[in-house]
C-alpha positions in Angstrom: 89.5 -164.9 -38.3 88.1 -168.0 -40.2 86.9 -167.0 -43.9 84.5 -168.2 -46.0 87.0 -169.9 -48.6 86.2 -173.2 -49.9 87.0 -176.4 -47.2 90.5 -177.5 -47.2 91.5 -180.2 -45.2 94.8 -178.8 -44.0 96.0 -175.2 -43.8 99.5 -173.5 -42.1 98.4 -172.7 -39.0 100.2 -170.0 -36.8 99.6 -169.9 -33.3 101.0 -166.9 -31.8 100.4 -163.7 -29.8 102.1 -160.7 -32.0 102.4 -162.1 -35.7 106.3 -162.1 -35.7 106.7 -165.7 -36.7 103.9 -165.7 -39.1 105.7 -162.3 -41.3 108.8 -164.4 -40.8 107.2 -167.1 -42.5 105.6 -165.3 -45.2 108.8 -164.2 -46.1 110.4 -167.7 -46.4 107.6 -169.4 -48.3 107.5 -166.4 -50.5 107.0 -167.9 -53.8 105.5 -170.9 -52.6 101.8 -172.1 -52.6 101.9 -172.1 -48.9 99.2 -169.9 -47.5 99.7 -168.9 -43.5 96.7 -168.6 -41.5 97.4 -166.5 -38.0 95.0 -167.1 -35.2 96.1 -165.3 -31.9 94.0 -167.6 -29.3 93.6 -171.1 -28.6 89.6 -171.0 -29.6 90.2 -169.3 -32.7 93.0 -172.3 -33.4 90.5 -175.1 -32.5 87.9 -173.0 -34.9 90.6 -173.4 -37.5 91.4 -176.9 -36.8 87.5 -177.7 -37.1 87.8 -176.6 -40.2 90.8 -177.8 -41.5 91.5 -181.1 -39.3 95.0 -182.3 -40.7 96.5 -178.7 -40.6 100.3 -178.2 -39.6 100.7 -175.8 -36.6 103.4 -173.5 -35.7 102.7 -172.9 -31.9 104.7 -169.9 -30.0 106.2 -171.2 -26.8 106.7 -168.2 -24.4 108.4 -168.2 -21.3 105.9 -170.6 -19.4 105.6 -174.0 -21.6 103.0 -174.9 -20.1 99.9 -173.9 -22.1 101.7 -174.4 -25.4 102.1 -178.2 -23.8 98.4 -178.4 -22.7 97.3 -177.2 -26.3 99.8 -179.9 -27.9 98.2 -182.7 -26.0 94.9 -181.6 -26.6 95.8 -181.2 -30.5 96.9 -184.6 -30.4 94.0 -185.8 -28.9 91.4 -184.0 -30.6 92.7 -183.7 -34.4 95.4 -186.7 -34.7 96.2 -186.0 -38.4 97.6 -182.4 -37.2 100.8 -182.1 -36.5 102.7 -179.1 -35.0 106.0 -177.5 -34.3 107.2 -175.0 -31.7 108.7 -171.7 -32.0 109.9 -168.9 -29.7 112.8 -166.5 -29.1 115.0 -168.6 -26.4 112.3 -170.8 -25.0 111.9 -173.8 -27.0 115.6 -174.9 -27.0 115.7 -174.8 -23.6 112.3 -177.2 -23.5 112.9 -179.0 -26.6 113.0 -182.5 -25.2 109.4 -181.8 -23.6 107.9 -180.4 -26.1 109.5 -183.2 -28.9 107.7 -185.4 -25.9 104.6 -183.7 -26.3 104.7 -184.4 -30.5 106.5 -181.3 -31.8 108.0 -182.3 -35.3 110.5 -179.6 -35.4 111.3 -176.9 -32.7 112.8 -173.2 -33.8 114.3 -170.7 -31.7 115.2 -168.3 -34.5 113.3 -166.7 -37.6 116.6 -167.2 -39.3 116.2 -170.8 -39.2 112.7 -171.3 -40.2 113.2 -172.8 -44.1 113.3 -176.8 -42.5 110.2 -175.8 -40.5 108.8 -174.8 -43.9 109.8 -178.0 -45.5 108.2 -180.1 -43.3 105.0 -178.4 -43.2 105.1 -178.9 -46.9 105.6 -182.2 -47.0 102.9 -182.6 -44.6 100.0 -180.6 -46.4 100.9 -182.3 -49.5 100.0 -185.1 -48.0 96.5 -183.7 -47.7 95.8 -181.8 -51.1 92.5 -183.0 -52.8 93.8 -184.6 -56.2 93.6 -182.5 -59.1 91.0 -183.1 -62.1 92.4 -183.0 -65.5 90.6 -179.5 -66.7 92.2 -178.4 -63.4 95.6 -179.4 -64.3 95.2 -178.3 -67.8 93.8 -174.8 -67.0 96.8 -174.6 -64.6 99.5 -175.4 -67.2 98.2 -172.9 -69.6 100.3 -169.4 -70.0 97.6 -167.4 -68.9 96.4 -169.5 -65.8 97.7 -166.4 -63.6 95.0 -164.2 -65.3 91.6 -164.0 -62.6 89.2 -165.5 -65.6 86.7 -167.5 -64.5 86.4 -170.7 -66.3 83.4 -173.4 -66.2 
């Protein structure tokens, strides 16, 4: 799950069982610079957070919300710069007061309502982007910046 990419302070991490929410988030985030990292287990999510401690986590809530709530409480203590939102079919709406009390910044019960979640995630992640040097800024604004040409 963990790649050897350059170190980032924050990422958008989707912690779910099957990948449905990550796929919907990718569709909704098309054309943005948000990169979505998927994890399936709490251990994988912990590894991602260890590498990217200020991440935004999209946490799937299933029929029993206790595992998600336990994870959220642990995350809040271990990685206070990170924040999270809850997603799920119907369950998040039923448990929204508890999820919010545990620290959820947003709760979504349908993939059709992901736009606001992505806006919140982008704001959070934008706080932790490394400052860009002048050379990088110029390079990215050149018309051929999209080309895969190495520059030094």
